[in-house]
N, C-alpha and C positions, 0 to 999 in steps of 0.2 A: 503493499499499499503505499503510495507516494503522497509527499505534501502538497497541497494546493494552496493558493495565496490565502484563503480563508484560514486554514490550519496554521500558517505562519503568522497570521495576525493573533491567533489564539496563543501561539507560543510567545510573541511580543508582549500581550497583555499578561500573560502569567508571568513572565520575567520581570516585568515592569512592577506589577504588584508584590510579587516576592521579594525584589529588591528594596523597595521602600518599607514594607513591612519588616524585613530583616534588619534594616538600618536601625529602626526603633526597637525590635525585640532585642538584638544583640546589645545595644547600648543598655537596654533595660535589664540585661543579666547582670551587668556591672551594679546597676542601681539595686536590683532586688537582693543581690548577694551582699552588697554593703549594708542594705537596711537589715536583712536577715542576720548578718553577723554582729551588728551592734545589739539588735534585739536580744538574740540568743545569749549575750553576756549580761543582760539586765534582768532577764526572767528565768525561772527554773523550768525543767521539763514539765512538771505538774502544771504549771500555769499555762504552758503551750497546749498542753493536754486538754485543759478545760476550755480553752478557746477553739482548739480542733474539733471538739465535740459540738459547740454551738454552730461551727461553720458547717460542719456536715450535716446537721439537722436542718439549718437554714436552706441549704441547697435543695433539700427534699421539698420545702414549702415553695421554693421558687419555680420547681417543675409546674406546679398547679397554676401559677400566674403566668408562666411562660405559654403553655399550651401549644408549643411547636409553631408559634406565631411568625418568629423571625425568618427561618427558611422558606416559610410559605410565602411571605412577601416577596423575597428575593426569587422564588421560582415561578410564581405567577405573573405573567405579563399583561394581564388585561385587568389590572386593578385601578379604578378611578380615585380622583381626589376624595370623592365621597366614600368610597370604599375604604380608604386609608384612614379618614377621620373615624369612621365606624371601628375599625379594628384597633386604632389607637385607643379609643375609648374604652373597648373591652380590656385591654392590657392595663389601662390605669385603674379602673374600677376593680378589676380582679387581684391587681397588686395591692391595693388599699385593704381589700378584704383578707387576703391572706396575711399581709403584715399584721393587721390587727388580730388575727387568729394566732399567728406565731407569738406576739406579744402577750396574749392571754394564756398561751400554753407554756409560757417560759417557767413558772412556777413548777408546774409538773414534771417538766423536762429536767429541772434542777434537782427536784426530790428524787427523780429515778436515778440520777448519778450521784447523789448524795453530796452534792455541793450546792446547797440551796442558795446562799447569797449572792456569791461571785458569778455562778453560772446564769443565775436568773437575771441579773443586772446586764451581763454580757449580751444574752440573748434578746433583751428588750432593746439594748442600743443597736444590735445588728438588724432589727426589724426596719429600721430606717433603710438600710441597705437593700432590703427585700423590695421595699416600695419603689425606690429610685431604679432599681435595676429591671423591674417590671414595665414602669413607664417608658424606659429607654428602649424597649425592644423594637418597636416600629420605626422611631427615628434612625436608630443605628442600621436596621436593616436596610433602610432607604439609601444610606450612604454607601454600604456595601453593594448594594443593587446598582448604584451609579458608578461602581468601580473607581471611587475616589480614595486609592490607595495611599496616596501621599498625604492626604489630609489625615487619613486614620493613623498613619505613623506618627505624624507630629503630635497629633491629639493624645494618642496613647501614651507616647513618652513623657510629655509634659505632665500629665496626670499622674504617671509613676512616680516621678521625681518629687512632685509638690506633696503627694500623699505619703510617700516614705518619709519625707523630711518631717512633716507634720507628726507622724507616728513617733519618730525618734525625740522630737521636741517635747511631746506629751510625755514621753517615758521619763526623759530627765527633769521634767517639771513635776514630777511626783504623780502622775496620773494612775501608776500601778497597772495591774492587769488591764485596766480597760484602755490604755494606750494602744494595745493591740487590735482594737476595733476601730480605730482612728482611719486607717488607711482604707479598709473596704467601704466603710460608710462614705468617706470624703470622695473616694475615687467615683463610686456609683453616681452620686449627686452631681459631681462636676462632669461626668460623661453625659449625663441626660442633659443638663443645661447647654452643654457645648453642642450636642446633636439636635437637640430642639430647636436652637436658633438657626441650625443650617436647614431644618426641615419643619418649620412651625405648622402644627395640626390643631384642628378645632376638637374641643373635648365635648362630647355629648352625653345626655344622661341615659341614652339607650344605644347600643351599636347597632348597626343596620343588619337584618337577617341576610340580606341579598349578599353583603360584603363578607359575612361569616361562612356563607354558603360556597363561595369562590375558593376559599382557603381550607374548608374542612377536611375535604378528602385527602389533602396532603398533610395537613397539620395533625389530624387524629392519630395516624400512625407515628408521625414524629414525636408527638407528646407520648405516646405509649412507649416509644423506644427510650426517651428521655427517663421516663419513669423507671423503666427496668434497668437502664444503664447506671442510674443512681445507686440503686442497691449493689450493682456488680462492682461499682467502683468505690463504695463508702461502707459496705458492710463489715469488712475488716475493722475499721475504726470504730464502728458502732458497738460490735461485740467486744473489741478489746477494751474499750472504755467501760463497758459494763461488767465483763468477767474476768478481766485482767486489771492490773493496777494502772492508774492515770500516768503514773511515771513511766511505765512500759509503754503506753500510748505515746507519750510525749517523744520517746527515743525513736519509736517506729515512725511516727509523724515526721520526723526531721529526716530521717533516711528516705522516706517515701517522697517527701517534697524535693529532695535533692535529685532523686531518680527521676522525678517530673521535669526538672528543669530542661533536659533536652527536648523532651516532647512539647513544653510549651514554647520553647524558643526554635524550634525546627519545623515540626508538623503544624504546630498552631499558628505559624507564620504563613504555611502554605494552605492549609485547609480552608480558612475564611476567604482566600483568594480564588480557590478552586471552584466552589459551588457557583458564584455568580458568572464565572466564565465558561465553565463546563456546561451550565445550564442552557447557554446559547445553543448547543448541539444537542439538546435533549431527544431529538427526533432521529439521531443518527447513532445509535448505540456502538456500532464498530468503531466509529471514529473517536468516541469517548475511550474505548478500551485501548485504541492505539496511541492516543495521547496520554492515558494515564499509565500506561506501561513505561513510558519515559520517566514520568514522575517517580514510579515505584524503584526503577533502576538507580536513579540519582539518590534517593532515600536510603537504599540498601548499602551504597557505597558509604554513606554518612553514618547511618545508624548501626550497622553491624560492628564496624572497627570501634565505634564510640562506646558500645556494650564492653568490650575488652579493657578500653582505657579507663572507664568509669569503676570497673572491677578491680583493677590494679592500683587505682588512685584513691580508693575509698577512704582509707585511713588519713591520707594527707588532707583531702577535701573536708571531712568532718571536723578534724581537730583545727585546721587553719580557719574555717568559715565560722564554726560555732564554739571551738574551744574545747579543752580537754575534758570538761564535765560531760560531753557527749559522746564519749568513747564507746558506750554500749550500742550505739547506733550503726557503727562500721560494719559489723557483721550482715545486719539486715540490708545495708545498701550494697555490699559486695553481691549478696544474693539477688536482690531486686534489679541491679544492673545487668544481670544476664538477659532481661527480658526487654531492655531498651530497644534494641534493633528492631524486633519484630512490632513492638508497640509503636516505634516511629513510621513504620510503614502502614500498620492497620490503622492508625489514627486519621488517616486520610480517606479511608474506604467510605466513611459516612458521607463525605461531600459527594462521592460519586453516585451512591445510591440515591441522594436526594437530586442530583442533576439528571439522573436517568428517571425521574419520577416514580421510584421504587421504594417509597418509604414503608409499604407494607412488608418487603422483603428486609428492609433494615429492621424493622420491629421483630420479624421471627427470628433474625441473626442476633438481635439483642437478648430476646427470650431465651434462646440456647445458651448464650454467653453467660447471662446472669444466673441461669440455673446451674451451670457448671462452676461459676465462681463462688456461689453460695455454698456448695458441697465443698470446695476446696478451702474456703476461708473457715468454715464451721469444723473442718477437720484440724486446721492448724490451731484454732482456738481451743477446742474441747478435747481434742485427742493428745494434743502436745503442750498447749499452753505457752509457748514461747514465740517472740518476734521473728526469730529465725525460722521457725516451722511455718508460721503464717507467710512469710516471704517465699519459701520454697513451694508452697502449696499454690500461691497465686501465679508464680512463675510457670508451674505446669499448666495451670488452666489458661493462661495467656497463649501459651504454644497450640494448644487444641483449639482455642477459639480462633487463632490465626488461619489455620487449616479449613475450618468450616466456613469462615467469614469470605475467603477468597474463592472457594468452591461456589458459594452462593452468588458472588458478585459476577465472576466471569462465566461460569457455565450455566447459572439459572436466570441471571438478571441481563447481561450483555450478550449472552449466547455466542461466546467465542471460545476456543481452545485454551485451556490454561497450562499447557505444557511450557510455551515460552515464558509464562510467569515463574515457573519453578526453575528453568535453566537460567533465568536471569539472577538468580541468587548464587550461582556457582562461583563466579568471579569475586563477589564481595566476601564469600565465606572464605575464599583463599587469602584474600587481603586481610580479614581479620585474623587468621592463623598466622600470617606473618607479622602483623603488628604486635601480636600476644608474644612473641619470641623475645624481642628486646624487652618488653615489659616485664616479662617473668624473670629474664636476667638481672634487671635492675632491682626487682622486688626482692630477690634473695642474694643479690650481690653487692648492693650498697652497704658500707660499713655501719655498724650500729652507731646511732647518735648523729647520723646525717641530718641537717635541719630539714624540717618538713618542706619548706619552700625550695630548697635545693633538690629534694627528692621529687617533687611534683614537677619542677621545671625539666629535670633530666627525663622523667618518663614521658612528659608531654612532648618534649622535643624529638625523643627517639620515635615515638608513634607518629608524629607529623611528618617526619623524614621518610619513614616507610611508606606512609599513605601518599605523600606527594610523588615519590618516586614510583610507586606502582601506578598511580592514576595518570601522571604524565608521560612517563616513559612507556608505559604498557598501553598507551593510546586509548585508554578509557575515555578521557575528556581532555581538551585542549585548555588547560588552565589559563595559559597566556592569553589566549584569545578571549576567554571570559573576563578575565581581568581587564583586557583593553575595552571590552564592551561596558563593563560596569563603569570605568573612568568616563568613557564618553556620555553615558547617561547621567553620570554626576555632574559633568560639565553643562549639559543642556537642561 
């Protein structure tokens, strides 16, 4: 299959969107790590565990105010201004109701986890985050639909910097554990105000039935998938917070968040860009498969070697970023890092299901994934009761879910052979093995007492050299050509 001019336009849009989003995200890595490093030295693992519980529960309530509306607004091309006003009104009123319910439920949530006062107050503060996040759904979706990726990048980075700085200032001012709520509440409020100014919409008492009918068939399965995916992603923390200690949860949460950084700053850079662009070819599924295979190949060359790097640098990363009191997080991070590569690839699959207008299949895949994850997490918590066991069980479930997800996507949704998909992983796996050799040599060969920063630098440099040599000299990608293209885009 050869590329036509339209496909080249898709490639240009995708590259441009990823470029601007990457600039913001990768700069945001420094900001996030800096903020996390400062706060980790000011608060105990138990305090992070308390806020972690509140964050997980509030994300559950957020699903019911979202209702899968955002992706539906991007996917549907026939929405009028009146339709958008009606859908916006639904998101605002549902957000207000859900926020009030979460506020009212805060006492019961705190009692369930035996931390009545602190957890109750944290939940009540975070209910504001719930409202603003819901109100922001439609204005934010319209900006993505318009493919304003440069604006999104500048907006997101600015909010990250200001919100992180406010959290640190509040912590030093003596706000205590409540300083950890500053960033999410401030960020959601600022994002709504910025996006609403770009797309002012009218608030109605009643959303129009016709508008809801235009998005329901898409958003219903999207909502169902989000509901199931919530339990798939968060049941580990919910069960650990209830049946293991909050200190253990705090250690696990730190390792899990550090493991998630590559996903948040690689695939979460690409996925929001993919849906609005791939949705333009929703009636040509073979072309979607052809273009998506290129994305998968790129992500495999990044994600699989990165798994090895994270595994061998877990000790240095945890101690340097969070401090020596977080040493128990190291083992869990080593284990969780083994799944990073396949998660980086799999995290983009949802955008393709959406673009192919196949949210029903997305829901079915989510149902299978959630069932398997529930069984894996319950095994780790109840059969073994350690953070390491939970991490191993989650890794195993991710692997099985990866296989079933791409069978459903390529064979059942896009109706193409998936042999090329599997063959595309052979070269990245070889690269990962080659990267692991110098990392293992340094892990066991560096003298005892080597400074953490020196050890991290040596391992990072060794892995990067192997990766660059393999990719450039092996003809995988012409990195110099890519760099020249990025520089031209920056100047323009």
